[in-house]
N, CA, C, O and the ligand as a Tripos MOL2 file, in Angstrom:
@<TRIPOS>MOLECULE
protein
  241   239    61     0     0
PROTEIN
NO_CHARGES

@<TRIPOS>ATOM
      1 N          -8.6320  -18.7110    1.2470 N.3       1 MET1
      2 CA         -8.5030  -17.3950    1.7170 C.3       1 MET1
      3 C          -7.1990  -16.7590    0.8170 C.2       1 MET1
      4 O          -6.1300  -17.3690    0.7980 O.2       1 MET1
      5 N          -7.3700  -15.5580    0.1180 N.am      2 SER2
      6 CA         -6.0900  -15.0290   -0.5510 C.3       2 SER2
      7 C          -5.3670  -14.2680    0.4430 C.2       2 SER2
      8 O          -5.9150  -13.6700    1.3680 O.2       2 SER2
      9 N          -4.1680  -14.3050    0.2360 N.am      3 GLU3
     10 CA         -3.1760  -13.5630    1.1950 C.3       3 GLU3
     11 C          -2.9700  -12.1410    0.8050 C.2       3 GLU3
     12 O          -2.7960  -11.9210   -0.3940 O.2       3 GLU3
     13 N          -2.9650  -11.2840    1.5250 N.am      4 LEU4
     14 CA         -2.7540   -9.8490    1.2520 C.3       4 LEU4
     15 C          -1.2710   -9.5440    1.0920 C.2       4 LEU4
     16 O          -0.3990   -9.8420    1.9090 O.2       4 LEU4
     17 N          -1.0870   -8.8700   -0.1430 N.am      5 ARG5
     18 CA          0.2390   -8.5000   -0.5250 C.3       5 ARG5
     19 C           0.3940   -7.0150   -0.5970 C.2       5 ARG5
     20 O          -0.6070   -6.2970   -0.6200 O.2       5 ARG5
     21 N           1.6790   -6.4910   -0.6370 N.am      6 ALA6
     22 CA          1.7760   -5.1380   -0.7680 C.3       6 ALA6
     23 C           2.8520   -4.6970   -1.8130 C.2       6 ALA6
     24 O           3.9260   -5.2850   -1.9460 O.2       6 ALA6
     25 N           2.4990   -3.7040   -2.4780 N.am      7 CYS7
     26 CA          3.4580   -3.2910   -3.6870 C.3       7 CYS7
     27 C           4.8600   -2.8000   -3.1240 C.2       7 CYS7
     28 O           4.9200   -2.0760   -2.1300 O.2       7 CYS7
     29 N           5.8070   -3.1660   -3.7040 N.am      8 LYS8
     30 CA          7.1490   -2.6900   -3.3140 C.3       8 LYS8
     31 C           7.4900   -1.1410   -3.7100 C.2       8 LYS8
     32 O           8.2620   -0.3640   -3.1490 O.2       8 LYS8
     33 N           6.7360   -0.9600   -4.7600 N.am      9 VAL9
     34 CA          6.8690    0.5920   -5.3580 C.3       9 VAL9
     35 C           6.0170    1.4650   -4.7380 C.2       9 VAL9
     36 O           6.5210    2.4480   -4.1930 O.2       9 VAL9
     37 N           4.7970    1.3080   -4.7070 N.am     10 CYS10
     38 CA          3.8440    2.3120   -4.1490 C.3      10 CYS10
     39 C           3.2020    1.9750   -2.8220 C.2      10 CYS10
     40 O           2.5160    2.8000   -2.2180 O.2      10 CYS10
     41 N           3.4510    0.6500   -2.3400 N.am     11 ARG11
     42 CA          3.0060    0.2580   -0.9590 C.3      11 ARG11
     43 C           1.4400    0.1510   -0.8950 C.2      11 ARG11
     44 O           0.8910    0.0680    0.2040 O.2      11 ARG11
     45 N           0.7660    0.1520   -1.9810 N.am     12 ARG12
     46 CA         -0.6420   -0.2640   -1.9390 C.3      12 ARG12
     47 C          -0.8800   -1.7590   -1.5150 C.2      12 ARG12
     48 O          -0.1040   -2.6420   -1.8800 O.2      12 ARG12
     49 N          -1.8790   -1.9880   -0.8030 N.am     13 ILE13
     50 CA         -2.3150   -3.4040   -0.3210 C.3      13 ILE13
     51 C          -3.1180   -3.8390   -1.5220 C.2      13 ILE13
     52 O          -3.9160   -3.1160   -2.1210 O.2      13 ILE13
     53 N          -2.7980   -5.2270   -1.8470 N.am     14 THR14
     54 CA         -3.5490   -5.8060   -3.0260 C.3      14 THR14
     55 C          -3.4150   -7.3120   -2.6980 C.2      14 THR14
     56 O          -2.6590   -7.7240   -1.8180 O.2      14 THR14
     57 N          -4.2350   -8.1430   -3.4980 N.am     15 THR15
     58 CA         -4.0850   -9.6190   -3.5460 C.3      15 THR15
     59 C          -3.3740  -10.0350   -4.8400 C.2      15 THR15
     60 O          -3.0300  -11.2070   -4.9920 O.2      15 THR15
     61 N          -3.1430   -9.0930   -5.7850 N.am     16 GLU16
     62 CA         -2.4460   -9.5550   -6.9120 C.3      16 GLU16
     63 C          -0.8600   -9.6370   -6.8470 C.2      16 GLU16
     64 O          -0.1760   -8.9610   -6.0780 O.2      16 GLU16
     65 N          -0.3740  -10.5600   -7.7620 N.am     17 LEU17
     66 CA          1.0430  -10.6640   -7.8060 C.3      17 LEU17
     67 C           1.7380   -9.3440   -8.3130 C.2      17 LEU17
     68 O           2.7890   -8.9190   -7.8330 O.2      17 LEU17
     69 N           1.1080   -8.8000   -9.2350 N.am     18 THR18
     70 CA          1.5010   -7.4670   -9.8400 C.3      18 THR18
     71 C           0.5560   -6.3420   -9.2940 C.2      18 THR18
     72 O          -0.6490   -6.5190   -9.1160 O.2      18 THR18
     73 N           1.1480   -5.2870   -9.0720 N.am     19 CYS19
     74 CA          0.2580   -4.1840   -8.6530 C.3      19 CYS19
     75 C          -0.5740   -3.6580   -9.5980 C.2      19 CYS19
     76 O          -0.1190   -3.3080  -10.6870 O.2      19 CYS19
     77 N          -2.0070   -3.5330   -9.2660 N.am     20 PRO20
     78 CA         -2.8770   -2.9140  -10.2410 C.3      20 PRO20
     79 C          -2.8040   -1.5780  -10.3380 C.2      20 PRO20
     80 O          -3.4010   -1.0970  -11.3020 O.2      20 PRO20
     81 N          -2.1580   -0.7220   -9.5050 N.am     21 TYR21
     82 CA         -2.1030    0.6730   -9.5380 C.3      21 TYR21
     83 C          -0.7550    1.1450  -10.2820 C.2      21 TYR21
     84 O          -0.7760    2.1750  -10.9570 O.2      21 TYR21
     85 N           0.2320    0.4990  -10.1690 N.am     22 CYS22
     86 CA          1.5720    1.0580  -10.8170 C.3      22 CYS22
     87 C           2.3110    0.0040  -11.5650 C.2      22 CYS22
     88 O           3.2900    0.3400  -12.2320 O.2      22 CYS22
     89 N           1.8980   -1.3580  -11.5110 N.am     23 GLY23
     90 CA          2.3540   -2.4060  -12.1840 C.3      23 GLY23
     91 C           3.6620   -2.9990  -11.4880 C.2      23 GLY23
     92 O           4.3460   -3.8150  -12.1060 O.2      23 GLY23
     93 N           3.9780   -2.6220  -10.3130 N.am     24 GLY24
     94 CA          5.1610   -3.0260   -9.6520 C.3      24 GLY24
     95 C           5.0000   -4.3670   -9.0430 C.2      24 GLY24
     96 O           3.8810   -4.8770   -8.9860 O.2      24 GLY24
     97 N           6.1220   -5.0090   -8.5540 N.am     25 GLU25
     98 CA          6.2100   -6.2090   -7.9360 C.3      25 GLU25
     99 C           5.5430   -6.1910   -6.5110 C.2      25 GLU25
    100 O           5.8840   -5.2980   -5.7360 O.2      25 GLU25
    101 N           4.6060   -7.1320   -6.1190 N.am     26 THR26
    102 CA          4.2310   -7.1910   -4.8070 C.3      26 THR26
    103 C           4.8570   -8.1240   -3.9130 C.2      26 THR26
    104 O           5.5530   -8.9880   -4.4470 O.2      26 THR26
    105 N           4.7500   -8.1300   -2.6220 N.am     27 SER27
    106 CA          5.4660   -8.7370   -1.5950 C.3      27 SER27
    107 C           4.4230   -9.3620   -0.5520 C.2      27 SER27
    108 O           3.3790   -8.7280   -0.4010 O.2      27 SER27
    109 N           4.6000  -10.5510    0.1890 N.am     28 THR28
    110 CA          3.7680  -10.8580    1.1520 C.3      28 THR28
    111 C           4.4620  -10.3590    2.5580 C.2      28 THR28
    112 O           3.8640  -10.3950    3.6340 O.2      28 THR28
    113 N           5.8860   -9.8630    2.3830 N.am     29 GLU29
    114 CA          6.6200   -9.4330    3.4450 C.3      29 GLU29
    115 C           6.4260   -7.9270    3.8530 C.2      29 GLU29
    116 O           7.3300   -7.1170    3.6470 O.2      29 GLU29
    117 N           5.2300   -7.5610    4.4390 N.am     30 TRP30
    118 CA          5.1320   -6.1760    4.7650 C.3      30 TRP30
    119 C           4.3950   -6.0720    6.0500 C.2      30 TRP30
    120 O           3.6780   -6.9550    6.5220 O.2      30 TRP30
    121 N           4.6550   -4.8270    6.6090 N.am     31 HIS31
    122 CA          4.1870   -4.5860    8.1320 C.3      31 HIS31
    123 C           3.4380   -3.2260    8.0870 C.2      31 HIS31
    124 O           3.7050   -2.3440    7.2720 O.2      31 HIS31
    125 N           2.5250   -3.1440    8.9910 N.am     32 GLY32
    126 CA          1.9600   -1.7590    9.2530 C.3      32 GLY32
    127 C           0.8360   -1.4960    8.3210 C.2      32 GLY32
    128 O           1.0250   -0.6830    7.4170 O.2      32 GLY32
    129 N          -0.2400   -2.0510    8.4290 N.am     33 TYR33
    130 CA         -1.5030   -1.6650    7.6890 C.3      33 TYR33
    131 C          -1.9530   -0.3240    8.0020 C.2      33 TYR33
    132 O          -2.1200    0.0400    9.1660 O.2      33 TYR33
    133 N          -2.1850    0.5350    6.8410 N.am     34 VAL34
    134 CA         -2.6780    1.8500    6.8800 C.3      34 VAL34
    135 C          -3.7710    2.0370    6.0980 C.2      34 VAL34
    136 O          -3.6540    1.7030    4.9190 O.2      34 VAL34
    137 N          -4.9650    2.5600    6.5210 N.am     35 TYR35
    138 CA         -6.1250    2.8210    5.6200 C.3      35 TYR35
    139 C          -6.2800    4.3740    5.5260 C.2      35 TYR35
    140 O          -6.5780    5.0650    6.5000 O.2      35 TYR35
    141 N          -6.0600    4.8470    4.3180 N.am     36 ILE36
    142 CA         -6.0300    6.3630    4.1540 C.3      36 ILE36
    143 C          -7.5900    6.5880    3.6250 C.2      36 ILE36
    144 O          -8.0610    6.1030    2.5960 O.2      36 ILE36
    145 N          -8.2430    7.4010    4.5330 N.am     37 LEU37
    146 CA         -9.5130    7.7500    4.0950 C.3      37 LEU37
    147 C          -9.7190    9.1260    3.5380 C.2      37 LEU37
    148 O         -10.6030    9.3490    2.7110 O.2      37 LEU37
    149 N          -8.8830   10.0730    3.9990 N.am     38 ASN38
    150 CA         -8.8830   11.3020    3.4060 C.3      38 ASN38
    151 C          -7.3410   11.9730    3.5420 C.2      38 ASN38
    152 O          -6.8110   12.4970    4.5220 O.2      38 ASN38
    153 N          -6.8530   11.7630    2.2400 N.am     39 SER39
    154 CA         -5.3700   11.9040    2.0770 C.3      39 SER39
    155 C          -5.1190   13.4460    2.2170 C.2      39 SER39
    156 O          -3.9840   13.8030    2.5340 O.2      39 SER39
    157 N          -5.9950   14.2890    2.0270 N.am     40 GLU40
    158 CA         -5.7940   15.7830    2.2410 C.3      40 GLU40
    159 C          -5.5950   16.2540    3.8150 C.2      40 GLU40
    160 O          -4.9590   17.2320    4.2070 O.2      40 GLU40
    161 N          -6.2070   15.4310    4.4850 N.am     41 MET41
    162 CA         -6.3310   15.6360    6.1080 C.3      41 MET41
    163 C          -5.2830   14.8730    6.6740 C.2      41 MET41
    164 O          -4.9240   15.2180    7.7990 O.2      41 MET41
    165 N          -4.7250   13.9320    6.1540 N.am     42 SER42
    166 CA         -3.6920   12.9500    6.9570 C.3      42 SER42
    167 C          -2.3670   13.2110    6.8530 C.2      42 SER42
    168 O          -1.7780   13.3030    5.7750 O.2      42 SER42
    169 N          -1.8340   13.3450    7.9940 N.am     43 GLN43
    170 CA         -0.2620   13.7250    8.0340 C.3      43 GLN43
    171 C           0.5580   12.5240    7.4440 C.2      43 GLN43
    172 O           1.5230   12.7490    6.7140 O.2      43 GLN43
    173 N           0.1390   11.1360    7.7890 N.am     44 ILE44
    174 CA          0.7700   10.0700    7.2420 C.3      44 ILE44
    175 C           0.6590   10.0230    5.6480 C.2      44 ILE44
    176 O           1.6280    9.7370    4.9450 O.2      44 ILE44
    177 N          -0.4700   10.2950    5.1950 N.am     45 ALA45
    178 CA         -0.5710   10.4140    3.8020 C.3      45 ALA45
    179 C           0.3330   11.5090    3.0110 C.2      45 ALA45
    180 O           0.8790   11.2880    1.9300 O.2      45 ALA45
    181 N           0.3930   12.6690    3.7010 N.am     46 LYS46
    182 CA          1.2730   13.7160    3.1070 C.3      46 LYS46
    183 C           2.6640   13.2860    3.1070 C.2      46 LYS46
    184 O           3.3800   13.6510    2.1740 O.2      46 LYS46
    185 N           3.2120   12.4380    4.1870 N.am     47 GLU47
    186 CA          4.5590   11.9860    4.2750 C.3      47 GLU47
    187 C           4.8050   10.8480    3.2320 C.2      47 GLU47
    188 O           5.9260   10.7330    2.7370 O.2      47 GLU47
    189 N           3.7980   10.0100    2.8860 N.am     48 MET48
    190 CA          3.8690    8.9850    2.0560 C.3      48 MET48
    191 C           3.5500    9.4770    0.5940 C.2      48 MET48
    192 O           3.8690    8.7430   -0.3410 O.2      48 MET48
    193 N           2.9850   10.5870    0.3720 N.am     49 GLY49
    194 CA          2.5800   11.1320   -0.6650 C.3      49 GLY49
    195 C           1.3790   10.1770   -1.5560 C.2      49 GLY49
    196 O           1.2470   10.0350   -2.7720 O.2      49 GLY49
    197 N           0.6590    9.6580   -0.5110 N.am     50 ALA50
    198 CA         -0.3680    8.6420   -1.0430 C.3      50 ALA50
    199 C          -1.7940    9.3030   -1.2020 C.2      50 ALA50
    200 O          -2.1360   10.3210   -0.6000 O.2      50 ALA50
    201 N          -2.5200    8.6490   -2.0190 N.am     51 GLU51
    202 CA         -3.8410    8.9110   -2.2370 C.3      51 GLU51
    203 C          -4.7020    7.9490   -1.3620 C.2      51 GLU51
    204 O          -4.1870    7.0330   -0.7220 O.2      51 GLU51
    205 N          -6.0770    8.2120   -1.3680 N.am     52 ASN52
    206 CA         -6.9330    7.2930   -0.4610 C.3      52 ASN52
    207 C          -6.8390    5.9450   -0.8240 C.2      52 ASN52
    208 O          -6.8260    5.6230   -2.0120 O.2      52 ASN52
    209 N          -6.7720    5.1040    0.1050 N.am     53 GLY53
    210 CA         -6.7430    3.6820   -0.0150 C.3      53 GLY53
    211 C          -5.9120    2.8770    0.9350 C.2      53 GLY53
    212 O          -5.5090    3.4920    1.9220 O.2      53 GLY53
    213 N          -5.5670    1.5610    0.8160 N.am     54 GLU54
    214 CA         -5.0490    0.7260    1.8080 C.3      54 GLU54
    215 C          -3.5040    0.6970    1.4130 C.2      54 GLU54
    216 O          -3.1040    0.5430    0.2590 O.2      54 GLU54
    217 N          -2.7480    0.8560    2.4560 N.am     55 TYR55
    218 CA         -1.1450    0.8510    2.1840 C.3      55 TYR55
    219 C          -0.4710   -0.0660    3.4080 C.2      55 TYR55
    220 O          -1.0300   -0.4200    4.4460 O.2      55 TYR55
    221 N           0.6770   -0.2990    3.0470 N.am     56 ALA56
    222 CA          1.5850   -0.8130    4.0390 C.3      56 ALA56
    223 C           2.7670    0.2320    4.3540 C.2      56 ALA56
    224 O           3.3990    0.8520    3.4980 O.2      56 ALA56
    225 N           2.9300    0.3030    5.6370 N.am     57 LEU57
    226 CA          4.0230    1.2160    6.0690 C.3      57 LEU57
    227 C           5.2900    0.7280    5.6570 C.2      57 LEU57
    228 O           6.0680    1.5440    5.1620 O.2      57 LEU57
    229 N           5.6590   -0.5250    5.7780 N.am     58 ARG58
    230 CA          6.9020   -1.0790    5.3110 C.3      58 ARG58
    231 C           6.7400   -2.3000    4.5070 C.2      58 ARG58
    232 O           6.0180   -3.2100    4.9150 O.2      58 ARG58
    233 N           7.3710   -2.3750    3.3860 N.am     59 VAL59
    234 CA          7.5060   -3.5180    2.4370 C.3      59 VAL59
    235 C           8.9240   -3.9760    2.2680 C.2      59 VAL59
    236 O           9.8470   -3.1980    2.0320 O.2      59 VAL59
    237 N           9.0580   -5.2940    2.4020 N.am     60 ARG60
    238 CA         10.5010   -5.8170    2.0450 C.3      60 ARG60
    239 C          10.5030   -6.5190    0.6460 C.2      60 ARG60
    240 O          11.5450   -6.9940    0.1940 O.2      60 ARG60
    241 ZN          2.2790   -0.2390   -6.8470 Zn       61 ZN61
@<TRIPOS>BOND
     1     1     2 1
     2     2     3 1
     3     3     4 2
     4     3     5 am
     5     5     6 1
     6     6     7 1
     7     7     8 2
     8     7     9 am
     9     9    10 1
    10    10    11 1
    11    11    12 2
    12    11    13 am
    13    13    14 1
    14    14    15 1
    15    15    16 2
    16    15    17 am
    17    17    18 1
    18    18    19 1
    19    19    20 2
    20    19    21 am
    21    21    22 1
    22    22    23 1
    23    23    24 2
    24    23    25 am
    25    25    26 1
    26    26    27 1
    27    27    28 2
    28    27    29 am
    29    29    30 1
    30    30    31 1
    31    31    32 2
    32    31    33 am
    33    33    34 1
    34    34    35 1
    35    35    36 2
    36    35    37 am
    37    37    38 1
    38    38    39 1
    39    39    40 2
    40    39    41 am
    41    41    42 1
    42    42    43 1
    43    43    44 2
    44    43    45 am
    45    45    46 1
    46    46    47 1
    47    47    48 2
    48    47    49 am
    49    49    50 1
    50    50    51 1
    51    51    52 2
    52    51    53 am
    53    53    54 1
    54    54    55 1
    55    55    56 2
    56    55    57 am
    57    57    58 1
    58    58    59 1
    59    59    60 2
    60    59    61 am
    61    61    62 1
    62    62    63 1
    63    63    64 2
    64    63    65 am
    65    65    66 1
    66    66    67 1
    67    67    68 2
    68    67    69 am
    69    69    70 1
    70    70    71 1
    71    71    72 2
    72    71    73 am
    73    73    74 1
    74    74    75 1
    75    75    76 2
    76    75    77 am
    77    77    78 1
    78    78    79 1
    79    79    80 2
    80    79    81 am
    81    81    82 1
    82    82    83 1
    83    83    84 2
    84    83    85 am
    85    85    86 1
    86    86    87 1
    87    87    88 2
    88    87    89 am
    89    89    90 1
    90    90    91 1
    91    91    92 2
    92    91    93 am
    93    93    94 1
    94    94    95 1
    95    95    96 2
    96    95    97 am
    97    97    98 1
    98    98    99 1
    99    99   100 2
   100    99   101 am
   101   101   102 1
   102   102   103 1
   103   103   104 2
   104   103   105 am
   105   105   106 1
   106   106   107 1
   107   107   108 2
   108   107   109 am
   109   109   110 1
   110   110   111 1
   111   111   112 2
   112   111   113 am
   113   113   114 1
   114   114   115 1
   115   115   116 2
   116   115   117 am
   117   117   118 1
   118   118   119 1
   119   119   120 2
   120   119   121 am
   121   121   122 1
   122   122   123 1
   123   123   124 2
   124   123   125 am
   125   125   126 1
   126   126   127 1
   127   127   128 2
   128   127   129 am
   129   129   130 1
   130   130   131 1
   131   131   132 2
   132   131   133 am
   133   133   134 1
   134   134   135 1
   135   135   136 2
   136   135   137 am
   137   137   138 1
   138   138   139 1
   139   139   140 2
   140   139   141 am
   141   141   142 1
   142   142   143 1
   143   143   144 2
   144   143   145 am
   145   145   146 1
   146   146   147 1
   147   147   148 2
   148   147   149 am
   149   149   150 1
   150   150   151 1
   151   151   152 2
   152   151   153 am
   153   153   154 1
   154   154   155 1
   155   155   156 2
   156   155   157 am
   157   157   158 1
   158   158   159 1
   159   159   160 2
   160   159   161 am
   161   161   162 1
   162   162   163 1
   163   163   164 2
   164   163   165 am
   165   165   166 1
   166   166   167 1
   167   167   168 2
   168   167   169 am
   169   169   170 1
   170   170   171 1
   171   171   172 2
   172   171   173 am
   173   173   174 1
   174   174   175 1
   175   175   176 2
   176   175   177 am
   177   177   178 1
   178   178   179 1
   179   179   180 2
   180   179   181 am
   181   181   182 1
   182   182   183 1
   183   183   184 2
   184   183   185 am
   185   185   186 1
   186   186   187 1
   187   187   188 2
   188   187   189 am
   189   189   190 1
   190   190   191 1
   191   191   192 2
   192   191   193 am
   193   193   194 1
   194   194   195 1
   195   195   196 2
   196   195   197 am
   197   197   198 1
   198   198   199 1
   199   199   200 2
   200   199   201 am
   201   201   202 1
   202   202   203 1
   203   203   204 2
   204   203   205 am
   205   205   206 1
   206   206   207 1
   207   207   208 2
   208   207   209 am
   209   209   210 1
   210   210   211 1
   211   211   212 2
   212   211   213 am
   213   213   214 1
   214   214   215 1
   215   215   216 2
   216   215   217 am
   217   217   218 1
   218   218   219 1
   219   219   220 2
   220   219   221 am
   221   221   222 1
   222   222   223 1
   223   223   224 2
   224   223   225 am
   225   225   226 1
   226   226   227 1
   227   227   228 2
   228   227   229 am
   229   229   230 1
   230   230   231 1
   231   231   232 2
   232   231   233 am
   233   233   234 1
   234   234   235 1
   235   235   236 2
   236   235   237 am
   237   237   238 1
   238   238   239 1
   239   239   240 2
@<TRIPOS>SUBSTRUCTURE
     1 MET1         2 RESIDUE 1 A MET
     2 SER2         6 RESIDUE 1 A SER
     3 GLU3        10 RESIDUE 1 A GLU
     4 LEU4        14 RESIDUE 1 A LEU
     5 ARG5        18 RESIDUE 1 A ARG
     6 ALA6        22 RESIDUE 1 A ALA
     7 CYS7        26 RESIDUE 1 A CYS
     8 LYS8        30 RESIDUE 1 A LYS
     9 VAL9        34 RESIDUE 1 A VAL
    10 CYS10       38 RESIDUE 1 A CYS
    11 ARG11       42 RESIDUE 1 A ARG
    12 ARG12       46 RESIDUE 1 A ARG
    13 ILE13       50 RESIDUE 1 A ILE
    14 THR14       54 RESIDUE 1 A THR
    15 THR15       58 RESIDUE 1 A THR
    16 GLU16       62 RESIDUE 1 A GLU
    17 LEU17       66 RESIDUE 1 A LEU
    18 THR18       70 RESIDUE 1 A THR
    19 CYS19       74 RESIDUE 1 A CYS
    20 PRO20       78 RESIDUE 1 A PRO
    21 TYR21       82 RESIDUE 1 A TYR
    22 CYS22       86 RESIDUE 1 A CYS
    23 GLY23       90 RESIDUE 1 A GLY
    24 GLY24       94 RESIDUE 1 A GLY
    25 GLU25       98 RESIDUE 1 A GLU
    26 THR26      102 RESIDUE 1 A THR
    27 SER27      106 RESIDUE 1 A SER
    28 THR28      110 RESIDUE 1 A THR
    29 GLU29      114 RESIDUE 1 A GLU
    30 TRP30      118 RESIDUE 1 A TRP
    31 HIS31      122 RESIDUE 1 A HIS
    32 GLY32      126 RESIDUE 1 A GLY
    33 TYR33      130 RESIDUE 1 A TYR
    34 VAL34      134 RESIDUE 1 A VAL
    35 TYR35      138 RESIDUE 1 A TYR
    36 ILE36      142 RESIDUE 1 A ILE
    37 LEU37      146 RESIDUE 1 A LEU
    38 ASN38      150 RESIDUE 1 A ASN
    39 SER39      154 RESIDUE 1 A SER
    40 GLU40      158 RESIDUE 1 A GLU
    41 MET41      162 RESIDUE 1 A MET
    42 SER42      166 RESIDUE 1 A SER
    43 GLN43      170 RESIDUE 1 A GLN
    44 ILE44      174 RESIDUE 1 A ILE
    45 ALA45      178 RESIDUE 1 A ALA
    46 LYS46      182 RESIDUE 1 A LYS
    47 GLU47      186 RESIDUE 1 A GLU
    48 MET48      190 RESIDUE 1 A MET
    49 GLY49      194 RESIDUE 1 A GLY
    50 ALA50      198 RESIDUE 1 A ALA
    51 GLU51      202 RESIDUE 1 A GLU
    52 ASN52      206 RESIDUE 1 A ASN
    53 GLY53      210 RESIDUE 1 A GLY
    54 GLU54      214 RESIDUE 1 A GLU
    55 TYR55      218 RESIDUE 1 A TYR
    56 ALA56      222 RESIDUE 1 A ALA
    57 LEU57      226 RESIDUE 1 A LEU
    58 ARG58      230 RESIDUE 1 A ARG
    59 VAL59      234 RESIDUE 1 A VAL
    60 ARG60      238 RESIDUE 1 A ARG
    61 ZN61       241 GROUP 0 **** ****
């Protein structure tokens, strides 16, 4: 089983050591899974400046 990681830069959820979206470093130390389905309708997405996808609320 591969461990889920989160990007320290853009907070995308990934299993890669390097973020496939922005190339940033990823970490297993993250909390708060968020799945953004419709970024234009989501207040959380607006606050995060996020596009549709899987995100962590907090990454260490
Ligand atoms: Zn990233």
